[in-house]
C-alpha positions in Angstrom: 0.2 0.0 -0.1 2.8 2.1 0.5 3.9 1.9 -2.5 0.6 2.7 -4.4 0.5 6.5 -2.6 4.2 7.1 -2.9 6.1 6.5 -0.1 8.9 4.3 -0.4 9.6 1.3 2.2 11.9 1.6 4.6 14.7 -0.7 4.6 14.5 -3.1 6.8 17.0 -4.7 9.5 18.9 -7.8 8.5 17.0 -10.5 10.9 18.9 -11.8 13.6 19.0 -15.6 12.0 21.2 -14.3 8.7 24.1 -12.7 11.5 23.8 -16.4 12.9 24.1 -18.2 9.1 26.8 -15.7 8.1 28.7 -16.6 11.2 28.5 -20.4 11.3 29.4 -19.9 7.4 32.8 -18.1 8.2 33.3 -20.7 11.4 32.8 -23.7 8.9 35.3 -22.1 6.1 38.3 -21.5 8.6 37.8 -25.0 10.0 38.1 -26.1 6.1 40.7 -24.1 5.6 43.0 -25.2 9.1 42.0 -28.6 8.8 43.5 -28.4 4.8 46.3 -26.8 5.5 47.2 -29.6 8.3 46.2 -32.5 5.7 48.6 -31.1 2.9 51.6 -30.5 5.2 51.5 -33.6 7.0 51.7 -35.0 3.3 54.2 -32.5 2.1 56.6 -34.1 5.5 55.8 -37.5 5.3 57.2 -36.8 1.3 60.2 -35.1 1.9 61.0 -37.5 4.8 60.6 -40.3 2.8 62.9 -39.6 0.0 65.3 -38.5 3.1 65.6 -41.7 4.6 65.4 -43.8 0.6 68.4 -41.6 -0.5 70.3 -42.5 2.7 69.5 -45.9 2.3 70.8 -45.9 -1.2 73.9 -44.2 -0.4 73.1 -40.7 -1.7 73.1 -37.3 0.0 69.1 -35.8 0.3 69.2 -32.6 -1.8 66.2 -30.4 -3.0 67.3 -31.5 -6.6 67.0 -35.1 -6.0 63.7 -34.6 -4.2 62.1 -32.6 -7.5 63.5 -35.2 -9.5 61.8 -38.0 -7.8 58.7 -36.6 -7.6 58.8 -35.5 -11.2 60.4 -38.4 -12.5 59.8 -42.0 -11.3 58.7 -42.1 -8.0 58.3 -45.8 -8.0 61.8 -46.9 -9.6 63.3 -44.5 -6.5 61.1 -46.7 -4.4 62.1 -49.7 -5.7 66.1 -48.6 -6.0 65.7 -47.7 -2.0 64.0 -50.6 -0.8 66.6 -53.0 -2.8 69.2 -51.1 -0.6 67.7 -51.6 2.6 70.3 -52.9 4.8 69.9 -56.6 6.7 69.1 -56.1 10.2 72.9 -56.3 12.1 73.4 -59.5 13.7 74.4 -57.2 16.9 71.7 -54.8 18.4 72.5 -51.3 17.5 74.0 -49.1 20.5 71.4 -47.2 22.5 71.6 -43.6 21.2 69.2 -41.2 23.2 67.3 -39.6 20.3 65.4 -35.5 20.6 61.9 -35.4 20.1 60.9 -34.8 16.4 64.1 -36.3 14.7 63.3 -38.8 12.4 63.8 -42.7 13.4 62.9 -44.4 10.2 59.3 -45.8 8.5 56.6 -48.4 9.7 55.2 -50.4 7.3 52.7 -53.4 7.2 52.2 -54.2 4.2 48.6 -56.1 4.5 46.8 -52.8 6.1 49.0 -50.3 3.0 49.9 -48.8 6.0 53.6 -46.7 5.6 54.9 -43.9 7.8 57.6 -42.0 8.6 58.1 -42.5 12.8 59.6 -40.2 14.6 60.7 -39.9 18.1 58.2 -38.3 20.8 54.0 -38.3 21.0 53.3 -34.8 21.6 50.6 -32.9 19.3 53.2 -31.9 17.0 54.8 -35.2 15.9 51.4 -37.1 16.0 50.5 -34.6 13.5 52.9 -35.6 10.7 53.7 -39.0 11.6 53.9 -41.8 13.9 55.4 -41.2 17.3 58.0 -43.3 19.0 57.3 -43.1 23.2 60.1 -42.1 24.7 61.9 -44.5 27.1 60.9 -47.5 25.2 63.8 -49.7 23.0 65.0 -47.9 19.4 64.2 -50.6 16.5 66.8 -53.6 17.0 67.3 -52.9 20.4 66.0 -55.8 23.2 63.0 -54.4 24.6 59.3 -53.0 23.6 59.6 -50.8 20.9 56.2 -48.5 21.3 54.6 -46.4 18.7 51.4 -44.4 18.9 49.6 -43.0 16.1 45.9 -41.2 15.6 43.4 -43.9 14.7 42.4 -41.5 12.1 45.8 -40.4 10.3 49.2 -43.2 10.3 47.3 -46.0 12.3 43.8 -46.0 10.6 44.0 -49.7 8.7 45.1 -50.5 11.9 41.2 -52.1 12.5 42.1 -54.8 10.5 45.3 -56.0 11.5 44.9 -59.9 12.4 47.6 -62.2 14.5 50.2 -63.2 12.0 50.5 -59.9 10.4 54.0 -58.6 9.3 55.2 -55.7 10.3 58.7 -54.0 8.9 60.9 -51.3 10.5 63.1 -49.8 8.2 66.1 -47.3 9.5 69.1 -46.1 8.3 70.6 -48.9 11.4 68.8 -51.5 9.6 65.9 -53.1 9.0 63.5 -55.5 11.4 60.0 -57.5 11.0 57.7 -58.1 13.7 55.3 -60.8 13.4 51.5 -59.8 15.0 50.9 -62.1 18.1 48.1 -60.3 19.9 45.2 -57.5 20.0 44.4 -55.9 22.9 41.9 -53.3 24.4 42.5 -51.6 27.4 42.2 -48.3 29.3 43.8 -45.4 29.0 45.5 -46.3 32.7 46.8 -49.2 31.4 50.2 -48.2 30.7 51.9 -50.8 31.8 51.7 -52.2 28.1 54.7 -50.1 27.1 56.8 -51.6 29.7 60.1 -53.3 28.9 59.8 -57.2 27.3 62.6 -60.1 27.9 62.1 -60.4 24.1 62.1 -58.1 21.3 59.1 -57.0 20.7 56.7 -53.9 19.5 53.6 -52.2 21.0 51.7 -50.4 18.5 49.1 -47.8 20.4 46.1 -45.9 19.1 42.5 -44.8 20.4 39.4 -47.5 20.0 36.7 -47.5 18.9 37.7 -46.1 15.4 34.4 -45.0 14.5 34.2 -42.8 17.3 33.5 -39.3 17.9 35.0 -37.4 19.8 37.9 -38.2 22.3 37.9 -42.4 22.9 37.7 -43.6 26.1 40.1 -46.9 25.3 43.1 -47.7 23.5 43.7 -50.6 21.2 47.4 -52.4 21.4 48.9 -54.8 19.0 51.5 -56.7 19.9 54.6 -57.8 17.8 57.3 -60.1 18.7 60.7 -59.6 16.0 60.8 -62.2 13.7 64.2 -64.4 14.0 64.3 -63.3 18.3 64.6 -65.7 20.8 62.8 -65.6 24.4 64.6 -65.0 27.0 67.1 -62.7 26.0 67.8 -59.6 28.7 66.7 -56.7 27.9 68.8 -53.4 27.0 66.1 -50.7 27.6 66.0 -49.0 30.4 62.4 -49.7 32.7 60.2 -46.4 31.8 59.0 -44.3 34.7 55.8 -43.5 35.3 56.6 -40.0 34.7 58.5 -40.9 31.4 57.1 -43.7 29.2 53.9 -43.7 31.1 53.5 -40.0 30.8 53.5 -39.7 26.7 50.3 -42.4 26.6 48.1 -40.1 28.3 49.2 -37.4 26.6 48.0 -38.9 23.4 45.0 -40.3 25.1 43.6 -36.9 25.3 44.0 -36.0 21.9 41.9 -37.5 19.1 43.2 -40.1 17.4 
């Protein structure tokens, strides 16, 4: 009616629902960009770290030029060449060394599950966001004792849900490569940190959150215990027993994050 009598309608103020929609849309875009950035950064980090490991195994010095050549020309051929250069497991365990947090240790491979990821020292948020973490104060690959590795259930250990007894786990490092066979699967509470205690024979323990499809902070932990192939039961353990403030702590920090 106002238009008919020549009186323009007053502009209406935006409805509050429009502001809410805009805020939610902006928040969604920010989250999408953040997760996208983290995913791309983790993938780029894995590719570069794998190149560094494969180059060192092949007796080459890692360079940016070599890296670009690998990813643009023949990455499959480079990986096959590097795999042939992987040294056999030494007859004697390598001497124990202190590894700084964040340093590359090697690569874990579970062929049947299509798992292949770089392993780094530590289980803090930064390490677990870019790699599989080696639990400090547990044995290093090749040492007598228990090698503790942790990763998120929605990243590098996503396919661990299909693991079975008898599966082979490979650990490839500059010092040598070792193979482990899965012996047992277990579901425990986060407080059951004794799963990372030293073992009398060389072994490996994989830790991730459980259930795998749980939304939010998963309440339990999925434990995979494997024995080093060729090891003898009763061998003395060279790894120091983890204290409650070191080896047990990282598992709790890991349990509070999404996995």
